[in-house]
N, C-alpha and C positions, 0 to 999 in steps of 0.2 A: 501550326494547325495541328490539332489532335486527331488521331485516327480513331474512326468508329469501331465497334466491336467486329464487324464484318470485314473491314479493311485491315484491321490488325491480324486477324485470322490468316490473311494471305500475304503477310510480310514477315521478314526476319526479325525476331525479338531482340537481336543484338545490333543490327545496323539499319533496320527498317527497309531494307531493299525488298523489291518484289519480284527479284530473280531468284526463285525458289524451285528447286528440284524436289519432287514429293514421291513416295512410294507408299501406296496405301496397302496395308496388311489387314485384309478382311477378318481373319480369324481372330485378331486382337482388337479390331476397330481403331487402328492407330495410323497415323501419317508419319512416317519416318522422313525427315526433311533435312536438306542440305542447302545452304545459301551459295549461290554461285558468285556473289560479290565478295563476301568476307570469309567464306569457307566454314562457318559455324554449321553444327550439326545438332539436331534436337528431334524429339518425338512428341507429337501432340495428339489428343483426342480428336478423331476424325469427325465427330459430330459437333461438338462444342468448341474445339480449337483450343482447349485448355493445354497449357504446357505440361508435359509429362516427364520431362527430364532431358538432360543434354546427352546427346549421342557421341559416339566416339568412332574412330576409324575401324575398331574391331567389334562394333556393336553386333550383339547376337541377332537383333532384329533385322538389320540390313547391313551386312558387311560391305565396306567400300574399299575401293583402291586408294592408293596414296593420295 
């Protein structure tokens, strides 16, 4: 089953899990995301859901603990 555009926006692009932790950064209009299932981190455009890059533990946008 293929995910629609809205459904894909709310799932992890790496494992397709819906267990996503999001931090909205209003000044940049970006969601800084972390998957609770596989641990992946990424940033996406808050309005369109477009992938903006892979985050790291030391991301300037949203520093994360280990």
